[in-house]
C-alpha positions in Angstrom: -0.1 -0.3 -0.1 1.2 3.2 -0.5 1.8 6.6 1.7 -1.1 7.8 3.2 -1.5 11.4 4.3 -4.0 12.2 7.0 -4.6 16.0 8.6 -4.6 17.3 12.2 -7.9 15.7 12.5 -5.7 12.2 12.9 -5.7 13.0 17.0 -9.3 12.2 17.8 -10.6 9.2 18.5 -12.0 8.3 15.0 -8.2 9.2 13.6 -6.3 7.6 15.5 -8.6 4.3 14.9 -8.1 4.9 11.4 -4.5 5.6 12.0 -4.3 2.2 13.8 -6.3 0.1 11.1 -4.2 1.6 8.2 -1.0 0.9 10.1 -2.2 -2.6 10.6 -2.9 -3.0 6.9 1.0 -2.2 6.1 0.5 1.6 5.0 3.5 4.1 5.3 1.7 6.9 7.1 2.6 10.8 7.1 0.3 12.3 9.5 0.2 16.1 10.9 0.5 17.5 14.1 0.9 21.1 15.2 4.4 22.0 15.5 4.2 23.1 19.6 2.8 19.8 19.9 4.3 16.1 20.3 2.3 13.7 18.2 -0.8 13.0 19.8 -0.7 9.0 19.0 2.0 6.6 18.8 1.9 4.6 16.1 4.4 2.0 14.6 5.4 3.5 11.5 3.7 6.4 11.8 5.9 9.7 10.8 4.3 13.0 12.1 5.3 16.2 10.7 4.9 19.5 12.1 2.7 22.2 10.1 1.2 25.2 11.0 -1.7 26.3 8.3 -2.9 29.1 10.8 -1.6 33.0 10.7 -1.9 33.1 14.0 -1.3 37.0 14.2 -3.9 37.5 11.4 -6.4 35.0 13.6 -5.5 37.5 16.3 -6.1 40.6 14.7 -9.0 39.3 13.3 -10.3 38.2 16.7 -9.6 41.6 17.8 -11.9 43.6 15.5 -15.1 41.5 16.6 -17.6 43.2 18.9 -17.0 42.5 22.6 -19.8 40.2 22.8 -18.8 38.3 20.6 -15.1 37.9 21.1 -16.4 37.0 24.8 -18.1 34.1 23.3 -15.3 32.8 20.8 -12.8 33.1 23.2 -14.8 31.3 25.6 -16.1 28.3 23.4 -12.9 27.9 20.8 -9.7 28.9 23.3 -11.1 28.1 26.6 -12.8 25.0 25.6 -16.6 25.9 27.3 -19.9 24.3 26.3 -22.5 26.5 24.8 -24.5 26.0 28.0 -21.3 27.0 30.2 -21.0 30.3 28.3 -24.3 31.3 28.7 -24.2 30.7 32.6 -20.9 32.5 32.5 -21.7 35.7 31.2 -25.4 35.4 31.8 -26.5 35.7 28.7 -29.4 33.1 27.0 -28.3 29.8 25.4 -29.9 31.2 22.4 -28.1 34.6 22.2 -24.9 32.5 22.8 -25.3 30.2 19.9 -26.1 33.4 17.7 -23.2 35.4 19.0 -21.0 32.5 18.2 -22.2 32.0 14.5 -22.0 35.5 13.8 -18.8 36.0 15.1 -17.5 32.9 13.1 -19.3 34.7 9.9 -17.1 37.8 10.8 -14.1 36.1 11.5 -14.5 34.3 8.2 -14.8 37.7 6.2 -11.6 39.3 8.0 -9.5 36.0 7.0 -11.1 35.5 3.3 -8.2 37.1 1.9 -6.0 34.4 3.5 -7.4 31.1 2.3 -5.7 29.3 -0.4 
């Protein structure tokens, strides 16, 4: 079997299971990981390559442009890992409002970063 390239999603349970299956079938694997982290899952015959697909400065600038309430929700969700319910409780907002803010913030971020997409 020829080499298989997997993206950072290989770090999760399903990705790890897929890596195990492919390695068991004799595939030579090259998987991507974040440059500042260790390989998320050790599998014999797998080579983990550091890849950074984000321009972190551009993302930080885009986040800074968000309305404060959008920025708070996005940071709690995607940086701190809070659930929607935890964000609603922390910010004392209705759950629907939190979902709306996160949806709108993602759309704004997508627009701010559109020129960076390839």
